[in-house]
N, CA, C and O atoms as CSV, one atom per row, in Angstrom:
chain,resi,resn,atom,element,x,y,z
A,1,MET,N,N,0.841,-1.187,0.000
A,1,MET,CA,C,0.000,0.000,0.000
A,1,MET,C,C,0.881,1.242,0.000
A,1,MET,O,O,1.920,1.273,0.659
A,2,PHE,N,N,0.471,2.246,-0.726
A,2,PHE,CA,C,1.259,3.471,-0.908
A,2,PHE,C,C,1.489,4.214,0.402
A,2,PHE,O,O,2.619,4.617,0.682
A,3,VAL,N,N,0.467,4.404,1.199
A,3,VAL,CA,C,0.595,5.171,2.444
A,3,VAL,C,C,1.526,4.466,3.420
A,3,VAL,O,O,2.342,5.122,4.067
A,4,SER,N,N,1.425,3.144,3.541
A,4,SER,CA,C,2.292,2.431,4.476
A,4,SER,C,C,3.759,2.546,4.073
A,4,SER,O,O,4.632,2.622,4.938
A,5,ASN,N,N,4.037,2.559,2.776
A,5,ASN,CA,C,5.416,2.762,2.318
A,5,ASN,C,C,5.927,4.138,2.708
A,5,ASN,O,O,7.088,4.287,3.091
A,6,LEU,N,N,5.068,5.141,2.614
A,6,LEU,CA,C,5.462,6.492,3.003
A,6,LEU,C,C,5.786,6.556,4.494
A,6,LEU,O,O,6.771,7.172,4.900
A,7,VAL,N,N,4.948,5.913,5.298
A,7,VAL,CA,C,5.148,5.945,6.745
A,7,VAL,C,C,6.388,5.157,7.133
A,7,VAL,O,O,7.185,5.630,7.943
A,8,GLU,N,N,6.566,3.980,6.581
A,8,GLU,CA,C,7.698,3.133,6.930
A,8,GLU,C,C,9.037,3.748,6.522
A,8,GLU,O,O,10.018,3.649,7.258
A,9,ASN,N,N,9.076,4.362,5.391
A,9,ASN,CA,C,10.329,4.930,4.899
A,9,ASN,C,C,10.576,6.349,5.398
A,9,ASN,O,O,11.615,6.935,5.094
A,10,GLY,N,N,9.655,6.900,6.146
A,10,GLY,CA,C,9.817,8.260,6.636
A,10,GLY,C,C,9.566,9.304,5.560
A,10,GLY,O,O,9.886,10.478,5.747
A,11,LYS,N,N,9.006,8.895,4.455
A,11,LYS,CA,C,8.778,9.814,3.338
A,11,LYS,C,C,7.531,10.669,3.553
A,11,LYS,O,O,7.422,11.751,2.977
A,12,LEU,N,N,6.598,10.204,4.366
A,12,LEU,CA,C,5.372,10.954,4.606
A,12,LEU,C,C,5.688,12.304,5.236
A,12,LEU,O,O,5.131,13.327,4.838
A,13,LYS,N,N,6.576,12.303,6.213
A,13,LYS,CA,C,6.969,13.548,6.876
A,13,LYS,C,C,7.548,14.524,5.863
A,13,LYS,O,O,7.204,15.706,5.871
A,14,ASN,N,N,8.417,14.042,4.999
A,14,ASN,CA,C,9.036,14.899,3.990
A,14,ASN,C,C,8.007,15.416,2.994
A,14,ASN,O,O,8.058,16.579,2.594
A,15,TRP,N,N,7.073,14.559,2.591
A,15,TRP,CA,C,6.029,14.971,1.659
A,15,TRP,C,C,5.149,16.049,2.286
A,15,TRP,O,O,4.811,17.033,1.629
A,16,LEU,N,N,4.778,15.868,3.555
A,16,LEU,CA,C,3.952,16.856,4.246
A,16,LEU,C,C,4.688,18.193,4.371
A,16,LEU,O,O,4.088,19.252,4.188
A,17,PHE,N,N,5.979,18.144,4.680
A,17,PHE,CA,C,6.749,19.382,4.760
A,17,PHE,C,C,6.835,20.058,3.393
A,17,PHE,O,O,6.836,21.286,3.313
A,18,ARG,N,N,6.905,19.280,2.329
A,18,ARG,CA,C,6.947,19.856,0.980
A,18,ARG,C,C,5.648,20.596,0.687
A,18,ARG,O,O,5.669,21.698,0.139
A,19,VAL,N,N,4.515,19.990,1.052
A,19,VAL,CA,C,3.218,20.639,0.865
A,19,VAL,C,C,3.166,21.927,1.682
A,19,VAL,O,O,2.750,22.970,1.179
A,20,ALA,N,N,3.590,21.850,2.940
A,20,ALA,CA,C,3.598,23.028,3.810
A,20,ALA,C,C,4.542,24.101,3.269
A,20,ALA,O,O,4.238,25.291,3.342
A,21,THR,N,N,5.672,23.686,2.733
A,21,THR,CA,C,6.631,24.636,2.169
A,21,THR,C,C,6.012,25.372,0.985
A,21,THR,O,O,6.155,26.589,0.867
A,22,ASN,N,N,5.337,24.653,0.125
A,22,ASN,CA,C,4.693,25.290,-1.027
A,22,ASN,C,C,3.630,26.290,-0.590
A,22,ASN,O,O,3.512,27.371,-1.166
A,23,LEU,N,N,2.863,25.928,0.422
A,23,LEU,CA,C,1.857,26.862,0.935
A,23,LEU,C,C,2.527,28.082,1.570
A,23,LEU,O,O,2.030,29.202,1.454
A,24,SER,N,N,3.647,27.857,2.236
A,24,SER,CA,C,4.391,28.966,2.839
A,24,SER,C,C,4.919,29.907,1.774
A,24,SER,O,O,4.876,31.126,1.940
A,25,TYR,N,N,5.422,29.343,0.673
A,25,TYR,CA,C,5.881,30.179,-0.432
A,25,TYR,C,C,4.773,31.145,-0.856
A,25,TYR,O,O,4.990,32.346,-1.011
A,26,LYS,N,N,3.596,30.585,-1.033
A,26,LYS,CA,C,2.456,31.379,-1.494
A,26,LYS,C,C,2.133,32.492,-0.499
A,26,LYS,O,O,1.910,33.637,-0.893
A,27,THR,N,N,2.108,32.156,0.783
A,27,THR,CA,C,1.809,33.139,1.822
A,27,THR,C,C,2.889,34.199,1.905
A,27,THR,O,O,2.585,35.387,2.008
A,28,LEU,N,N,4.163,33.781,1.862
A,28,LEU,CA,C,5.268,34.732,1.955
A,28,LEU,C,C,5.275,35.715,0.793
A,28,LEU,O,O,5.612,36.886,0.970
A,29,ARG,N,N,4.908,35.250,-0.387
A,29,ARG,CA,C,4.851,36.159,-1.528
A,29,ARG,C,C,3.835,37.272,-1.283
A,29,ARG,O,O,4.058,38.425,-1.652
A,30,LYS,N,N,2.717,36.908,-0.655
A,30,LYS,CA,C,1.680,37.902,-0.370
A,30,LYS,C,C,2.116,38.876,0.725
A,30,LYS,O,O,1.783,40.060,0.690
A,31,MET,N,N,2.874,38.350,1.705
A,31,MET,CA,C,3.256,39.151,2.860
A,31,MET,C,C,4.571,39.899,2.680
A,31,MET,O,O,4.954,40.680,3.551
A,32,ARG,N,N,5.252,39.683,1.598
A,32,ARG,CA,C,6.618,40.177,1.415
A,32,ARG,C,C,6.794,41.632,1.867
A,32,ARG,O,O,7.774,41.964,2.534
A,33,ASN,N,N,5.867,42.472,1.513
A,33,ASN,CA,C,6.034,43.888,1.836
A,33,ASN,C,C,5.153,44.342,2.993
A,33,ASN,O,O,4.965,45.542,3.194
A,34,GLU,N,N,4.613,43.396,3.755
A,34,GLU,CA,C,3.687,43.755,4.814
A,34,GLU,C,C,4.254,43.587,6.220
A,34,GLU,O,O,3.489,43.563,7.184
A,35,ILE,N,N,5.570,43.472,6.363
A,35,ILE,CA,C,6.157,43.311,7.699
A,35,ILE,C,C,6.092,44.643,8.420
A,35,ILE,O,O,6.532,45.667,7.897
A,36,SER,N,N,5.554,44.621,9.596
A,36,SER,CA,C,5.416,45.853,10.378
A,36,SER,C,C,6.691,46.158,11.139
A,36,SER,O,O,7.441,45.256,11.511
A,37,ASP,N,N,6.923,47.422,11.361
A,37,ASP,CA,C,8.038,47.863,12.196
A,37,ASP,C,C,7.516,48.047,13.611
A,37,ASP,O,O,6.527,48.744,13.836
A,38,TYR,N,N,8.192,47.413,14.559
A,38,TYR,CA,C,7.872,47.612,15.963
A,38,TYR,C,C,8.903,48.567,16.539
A,38,TYR,O,O,10.105,48.308,16.478
A,39,LYS,N,N,8.430,49.661,17.094
A,39,LYS,CA,C,9.378,50.623,17.665
A,39,LYS,C,C,9.058,50.822,19.141
A,39,LYS,O,O,7.898,50.967,19.526
A,40,CYS,N,N,10.080,50.827,19.938
A,40,CYS,CA,C,9.954,51.044,21.376
A,40,CYS,C,C,10.920,52.135,21.790
A,40,CYS,O,O,11.940,52.365,21.140
A,41,ILE,N,N,10.590,52.790,22.858
A,41,ILE,CA,C,11.506,53.771,23.419
A,41,ILE,C,C,12.493,53.021,24.287
A,41,ILE,O,O,12.110,52.348,25.244
A,42,LEU,N,N,13.767,53.140,23.947
A,42,LEU,CA,C,14.794,52.382,24.640
A,42,LEU,C,C,15.517,53.281,25.637
A,42,LEU,O,O,16.616,53.763,25.365
A,43,LYS,N,N,14.900,53.502,26.783
A,43,LYS,CA,C,15.507,54.365,27.796
A,43,LYS,C,C,16.338,53.570,28.787
A,43,LYS,O,O,17.330,54.072,29.314
A,44,GLU,N,N,15.937,52.331,29.042
A,44,GLU,CA,C,16.639,51.517,30.021
A,44,GLU,C,C,17.570,50.534,29.332
A,44,GLU,O,O,17.366,50.164,28.176
A,45,LYS,N,N,18.591,50.119,30.060
A,45,LYS,CA,C,19.552,49.180,29.516
A,45,LYS,C,C,18.936,47.793,29.288
A,45,LYS,O,O,19.272,47.134,28.304
A,46,HIS,N,N,18.054,47.343,30.161
A,46,HIS,CA,C,17.457,46.003,30.067
A,46,HIS,C,C,15.991,46.094,29.681
A,46,HIS,O,O,15.137,45.464,30.305
A,47,ASN,N,N,15.710,46.855,28.684
A,47,ASN,CA,C,14.344,47.029,28.210
A,47,ASN,C,C,13.898,45.782,27.443
A,47,ASN,O,O,14.623,45.320,26.562
A,48,PRO,N,N,12.716,45.225,27.760
A,48,PRO,CA,C,12.238,44.023,27.053
A,48,PRO,C,C,11.967,44.272,25.571
A,48,PRO,O,O,11.851,43.323,24.796
A,49,CYS,N,N,11.866,45.518,25.178
A,49,CYS,CA,C,11.619,45.832,23.771
A,49,CYS,C,C,12.815,45.483,22.892
A,49,CYS,O,O,12.667,45.298,21.684
A,50,ILE,N,N,13.995,45.393,23.491
A,50,ILE,CA,C,15.195,45.062,22.715
A,50,ILE,C,C,15.027,43.707,22.030
A,50,ILE,O,O,15.390,43.557,20.863
A,51,ASP,N,N,14.479,42.716,22.744
A,51,ASP,CA,C,14.263,41.391,22.152
A,51,ASP,C,C,13.267,41.466,21.000
A,51,ASP,O,O,13.450,40.816,19.970
A,52,VAL,N,N,12.226,42.251,21.175
A,52,VAL,CA,C,11.219,42.392,20.120
A,52,VAL,C,C,11.852,43.015,18.878
A,52,VAL,O,O,11.633,42.554,17.757
A,53,ILE,N,N,12.630,44.055,19.090
A,53,ILE,CA,C,13.278,44.721,17.958
A,53,ILE,C,C,14.247,43.772,17.260
A,53,ILE,O,O,14.303,43.739,16.030
A,54,ARG,N,N,15.007,43.003,18.032
A,54,ARG,CA,C,15.953,42.046,17.456
A,54,ARG,C,C,15.214,41.005,16.609
A,54,ARG,O,O,15.655,40.666,15.511
A,55,LYS,N,N,14.092,40.501,17.124
A,55,LYS,CA,C,13.316,39.511,16.369
A,55,LYS,C,C,12.743,40.109,15.090
A,55,LYS,O,O,12.704,39.440,14.057
A,56,VAL,N,N,12.306,41.346,15.149
A,56,VAL,CA,C,11.782,42.014,13.955
A,56,VAL,C,C,12.893,42.182,12.927
A,56,VAL,O,O,12.676,41.964,11.735
A,57,HIS,N,N,14.073,42.566,13.377
A,57,HIS,CA,C,15.206,42.718,12.456
A,57,HIS,C,C,15.556,41.381,11.801
A,57,HIS,O,O,15.853,41.330,10.608
A,58,ILE,N,N,15.522,40.317,12.573
A,58,ILE,CA,C,15.810,38.988,12.012
A,58,ILE,C,C,14.764,38.622,10.970
A,58,ILE,O,O,15.100,38.111,9.902
A,59,GLN,N,N,13.483,38.885,11.280
A,59,GLN,CA,C,12.416,38.582,10.317
A,59,GLN,C,C,12.567,39.405,9.042
A,59,GLN,O,O,12.378,38.890,7.940
A,60,LYS,N,N,12.908,40.687,9.193
A,60,LYS,CA,C,13.105,41.536,8.021
A,60,LYS,C,C,14.272,41.031,7.182
A,60,LYS,O,O,14.183,40.962,5.956
A,61,ALA,N,N,15.358,40.682,7.849
A,61,ALA,CA,C,16.527,40.171,7.133
A,61,ALA,C,C,16.178,38.869,6.410
A,61,ALA,O,O,16.583,38.662,5.266
A,62,LEU,N,N,15.434,38.004,7.072
A,62,LEU,CA,C,15.030,36.735,6.473
A,62,LEU,C,C,14.166,36.959,5.234
A,62,LEU,O,O,14.293,36.236,4.246
A,63,MET,N,N,13.296,37.954,5.287
A,63,MET,CA,C,12.425,38.234,4.143
A,63,MET,C,C,13.192,38.838,2.961
A,63,MET,O,O,12.709,38.793,1.830
A,64,LYS,N,N,14.371,39.396,3.207
A,64,LYS,CA,C,15.171,39.984,2.130
A,64,LYS,C,C,16.076,38.961,1.447
A,64,LYS,O,O,16.636,39.233,0.385
A,65,VAL,N,N,16.217,37.798,2.050
A,65,VAL,CA,C,17.029,36.723,1.477
A,65,VAL,C,C,16.209,36.046,0.376
A,65,VAL,O,O,14.998,35.888,0.530
A,66,PRO,N,N,16.836,35.646,-0.724
A,66,PRO,CA,C,16.091,34.956,-1.793
A,66,PRO,C,C,15.317,33.748,-1.256
A,66,PRO,O,O,15.748,33.083,-0.314
A,67,GLU,N,N,14.201,33.493,-1.857
A,67,GLU,CA,C,13.271,32.468,-1.393
A,67,GLU,C,C,13.919,31.093,-1.243
A,67,GLU,O,O,13.636,30.381,-0.279
A,68,THR,N,N,14.779,30.712,-2.176
A,68,THR,CA,C,15.404,29.384,-2.109
A,68,THR,C,C,16.281,29.253,-0.866
A,68,THR,O,O,16.353,28.182,-0.263
A,69,GLN,N,N,16.941,30.336,-0.488
A,69,GLN,CA,C,17.782,30.330,0.705
A,69,GLN,C,C,16.937,30.447,1.964
A,69,GLN,O,O,17.240,29.826,2.982
A,70,ARG,N,N,15.875,31.243,1.892
A,70,ARG,CA,C,14.988,31.449,3.036
A,70,ARG,C,C,14.344,30.137,3.484
A,70,ARG,O,O,14.246,29.866,4.680
A,71,VAL,N,N,13.912,29.338,2.535
A,71,VAL,CA,C,13.258,28.065,2.875
A,71,VAL,C,C,14.216,27.155,3.630
A,71,VAL,O,O,13.832,26.526,4.616
A,72,VAL,N,N,15.458,27.083,3.172
A,72,VAL,CA,C,16.461,26.236,3.827
A,72,VAL,C,C,16.687,26.716,5.263
A,72,VAL,O,O,16.751,25.905,6.186
A,73,ILE,N,N,16.807,28.023,5.449
A,73,ILE,CA,C,17.025,28.592,6.783
A,73,ILE,C,C,15.841,28.304,7.702
A,73,ILE,O,O,16.025,27.928,8.859
A,74,ILE,N,N,14.637,28.478,7.189
A,74,ILE,CA,C,13.440,28.235,7.996
A,74,ILE,C,C,13.346,26.769,8.406
A,74,ILE,O,O,13.086,26.461,9.569
A,75,LEU,N,N,13.556,25.868,7.453
A,75,LEU,CA,C,13.462,24.441,7.776
A,75,LEU,C,C,14.534,24.024,8.779
A,75,LEU,O,O,14.280,23.178,9.637
A,76,LYS,N,N,15.720,24.602,8.682
A,76,LYS,CA,C,16.820,24.237,9.584
A,76,LYS,C,C,16.616,24.818,10.985
A,76,LYS,O,O,16.655,24.082,11.972
A,77,PHE,N,N,16.400,26.123,11.077
A,77,PHE,CA,C,16.395,26.781,12.378
A,77,PHE,C,C,15.023,26.856,13.050
A,77,PHE,O,O,14.937,26.824,14.278
A,78,TYR,N,N,13.956,26.955,12.265
A,78,TYR,CA,C,12.627,27.041,12.860
A,78,TYR,C,C,11.975,25.671,13.010
A,78,TYR,O,O,11.173,25.458,13.920
A,79,GLN,N,N,12.320,24.738,12.114
A,79,GLN,CA,C,11.740,23.399,12.181
A,79,GLN,C,C,12.716,22.369,12.737
A,79,GLN,O,O,12.320,21.242,13.034
A,80,GLY,N,N,13.974,22.736,12.882
A,80,GLY,CA,C,14.964,21.833,13.466
A,80,GLY,C,C,15.302,20.623,12.611
A,80,GLY,O,O,15.672,19.572,13.134
A,81,MET,N,N,15.177,20.769,11.316
A,81,MET,CA,C,15.433,19.640,10.425
A,81,MET,C,C,16.924,19.505,10.114
A,81,MET,O,O,17.691,20.462,10.224
A,82,LYS,N,N,17.308,18.293,9.726
A,82,LYS,CA,C,18.683,18.016,9.318
A,82,LYS,C,C,18.816,18.329,7.826
A,82,LYS,O,O,17.833,18.364,7.086
A,83,TYR,N,N,20.059,18.554,7.413
A,83,TYR,CA,C,20.310,18.899,6.011
A,83,TYR,C,C,19.777,17.830,5.051
A,83,TYR,O,O,19.230,18.156,3.998
A,84,LYS,N,N,19.935,16.578,5.411
A,84,LYS,CA,C,19.460,15.491,4.541
A,84,LYS,C,C,17.939,15.556,4.364
A,84,LYS,O,O,17.434,15.370,3.257
A,85,GLU,N,N,17.217,15.819,5.447
A,85,GLU,CA,C,15.757,15.944,5.369
A,85,GLU,C,C,15.371,17.130,4.483
A,85,GLU,O,O,14.462,17.032,3.659
A,86,ILE,N,N,16.064,18.234,4.663
A,86,ILE,CA,C,15.782,19.424,3.853
A,86,ILE,C,C,16.019,19.113,2.376
A,86,ILE,O,O,15.236,19.505,1.510
A,87,SER,N,N,17.100,18.412,2.110
A,87,SER,CA,C,17.430,18.023,0.744
A,87,SER,C,C,16.297,17.215,0.106
A,87,SER,O,O,15.933,17.448,-1.046
A,88,GLU,N,N,15.749,16.276,0.856
A,88,GLU,CA,C,14.656,15.447,0.346
A,88,GLU,C,C,13.383,16.275,0.153
A,88,GLU,O,O,12.653,16.073,-0.817
A,89,ILE,N,N,13.124,17.184,1.052
A,89,ILE,CA,C,11.901,17.990,0.974
A,89,ILE,C,C,11.914,18.928,-0.216
A,89,ILE,O,O,10.931,19.018,-0.952
A,90,ILE,N,N,13.020,19.625,-0.409
A,90,ILE,CA,C,13.041,20.601,-1.506
A,90,ILE,C,C,13.522,19.996,-2.821
A,90,ILE,O,O,13.491,20.651,-3.862
A,91,GLY,N,N,13.963,18.749,-2.765
A,91,GLY,CA,C,14.315,18.023,-3.985
A,91,GLY,C,C,15.580,18.513,-4.665
A,91,GLY,O,O,15.623,18.661,-5.886
A,92,CYS,N,N,16.605,18.762,-3.870
A,92,CYS,CA,C,17.890,19.153,-4.455
A,92,CYS,C,C,19.015,18.464,-3.693
A,92,CYS,O,O,18.800,17.979,-2.582
A,93,PRO,N,N,20.217,18.415,-4.276
A,93,PRO,CA,C,21.334,17.725,-3.629
A,93,PRO,C,C,21.718,18.344,-2.283
A,93,PRO,O,O,21.486,19.527,-2.033
A,94,LEU,N,N,22.301,17.524,-1.439
A,94,LEU,CA,C,22.726,17.947,-0.102
A,94,LEU,C,C,23.693,19.133,-0.177
A,94,LEU,O,O,23.592,20.063,0.622
A,95,GLY,N,N,24.613,19.103,-1.117
A,95,GLY,CA,C,25.568,20.197,-1.280
A,95,GLY,C,C,24.884,21.518,-1.612
A,95,GLY,O,O,25.322,22.578,-1.164
A,96,THR,N,N,23.819,21.458,-2.391
A,96,THR,CA,C,23.068,22.656,-2.747
A,96,THR,C,C,22.393,23.245,-1.511
A,96,THR,O,O,22.362,24.463,-1.332
A,97,VAL,N,N,21.857,22.375,-0.664
A,97,VAL,CA,C,21.216,22.830,0.578
A,97,VAL,C,C,22.241,23.560,1.443
A,97,VAL,O,O,21.961,24.640,1.964
A,98,LYS,N,N,23.408,22.980,1.594
A,98,LYS,CA,C,24.453,23.597,2.422
A,98,LYS,C,C,24.917,24.931,1.830
A,98,LYS,O,O,25.162,25.888,2.565
A,99,THR,N,N,25.036,24.991,0.509
A,99,THR,CA,C,25.435,26.233,-0.151
A,99,THR,C,C,24.391,27.321,0.059
A,99,THR,O,O,24.724,28.465,0.370
A,100,ARG,N,N,23.115,26.950,-0.115
A,100,ARG,CA,C,22.038,27.924,0.095
A,100,ARG,C,C,22.013,28.423,1.534
A,100,ARG,O,O,21.765,29.602,1.786
A,101,MET,N,N,22.270,27.526,2.471
A,101,MET,CA,C,22.301,27.911,3.879
A,101,MET,C,C,23.419,28.918,4.114
A,101,MET,O,O,23.205,29.968,4.720
A,102,HIS,N,N,24.598,28.594,3.636
A,102,HIS,CA,C,25.758,29.463,3.831
A,102,HIS,C,C,25.518,30.841,3.213
A,102,HIS,O,O,25.751,31.864,3.855
A,103,GLN,N,N,25.057,30.860,1.976
A,103,GLN,CA,C,24.827,32.128,1.293
A,103,GLN,C,C,23.717,32.936,1.962
A,103,GLN,O,O,23.827,34.153,2.105
A,104,GLY,N,N,22.648,32.253,2.371
A,104,GLY,CA,C,21.532,32.937,3.020
A,104,GLY,C,C,21.932,33.550,4.351
A,104,GLY,O,O,21.567,34.689,4.644
A,105,LEU,N,N,22.679,32.806,5.160
A,105,LEU,CA,C,23.117,33.320,6.457
A,105,LEU,C,C,24.100,34.481,6.285
A,105,LEU,O,O,24.095,35.432,7.067
A,106,LYS,N,N,24.926,34.391,5.270
A,106,LYS,CA,C,25.882,35.465,4.998
A,106,LYS,C,C,25.138,36.751,4.619
A,106,LYS,O,O,25.494,37.835,5.082
A,107,LYS,N,N,24.117,36.631,3.786
A,107,LYS,CA,C,23.317,37.792,3.395
A,107,LYS,C,C,22.572,38.367,4.599
A,107,LYS,O,O,22.511,39.583,4.776
A,108,MET,N,N,22.008,37.486,5.423
A,108,MET,CA,C,21.309,37.954,6.622
A,108,MET,C,C,22.257,38.702,7.547
A,108,MET,O,O,21.889,39.718,8.136
A,109,GLN,N,N,23.460,38.202,7.670
A,109,GLN,CA,C,24.453,38.841,8.538
A,109,GLN,C,C,24.749,40.264,8.065
A,109,GLN,O,O,24.842,41.179,8.884
A,110,LYS,N,N,24.898,40.458,6.768
A,110,LYS,CA,C,25.145,41.793,6.220
A,110,LYS,C,C,23.960,42.727,6.495
A,110,LYS,O,O,24.142,43.884,6.874
A,111,ILE,N,N,22.765,42.213,6.300
A,111,ILE,CA,C,21.560,43.014,6.524
A,111,ILE,C,C,21.437,43.383,7.994
A,111,ILE,O,O,21.127,44.528,8.323
A,112,LEU,N,N,21.677,42.429,8.875
A,112,LEU,CA,C,21.564,42.691,10.308
A,112,LEU,C,C,22.611,43.701,10.778
A,112,LEU,O,O,22.338,44.478,11.692
A,113,LYS,N,N,23.775,43.708,10.188
A,113,LYS,CA,C,24.785,44.704,10.540
A,113,LYS,C,C,24.277,46.105,10.228
A,113,LYS,O,O,24.532,47.042,10.985
A,114,ARG,N,N,23.560,46.253,9.115
A,114,ARG,CA,C,23.000,47.566,8.765
A,114,ARG,C,C,21.951,48.000,9.775
A,114,ARG,O,O,21.879,49.182,10.113
A,115,PHE,N,N,21.142,47.078,10.262
A,115,PHE,CA,C,20.118,47.417,11.268
A,115,PHE,C,C,20.778,47.896,12.553
A,115,PHE,O,O,20.267,48.807,13.205
A,116,ASN,N,N,21.883,47.308,12.919
A,116,ASN,CA,C,22.555,47.669,14.172
A,116,ASN,C,C,23.202,49.039,14.115
A,116,ASN,O,O,23.469,49.643,15.154
A,117,HIS,N,N,23.457,49.538,12.911
A,117,HIS,CA,C,24.136,50.830,12.782
A,117,HIS,C,C,23.168,51.989,12.585
A,117,HIS,O,O,23.603,53.116,12.346
A,118,ARG,N,N,21.891,51.742,12.678
A,118,ARG,CA,C,20.904,52.818,12.529
A,118,ARG,C,C,20.709,53.552,13.805
A,118,ARG,O,O,19.914,54.490,13.862
């Protein structure tokens, strides 16, 4: 039976993530320019708003990274997946996944440096 093969081989999880990834692509395209800016008055050294601002900057940086790199980053850091699983989900070689991760994180790092200097 087809479903039992998916479950036994662990392919069902990857297939479901692929479906979710495609739906996420669609949603992200719609939201691309709708990220809100959260601004707080930073008078104290240990203001809780600092964490909120940092998270917003990370989200903005993530949205500026090309979609192919963004998906790899999201699956790795937000879903906790291994590179091999990501490779199976997005249907590309393991080396490509690692390259996209490296390039995406490098771009995010540059963007985040600009946020820190404002």
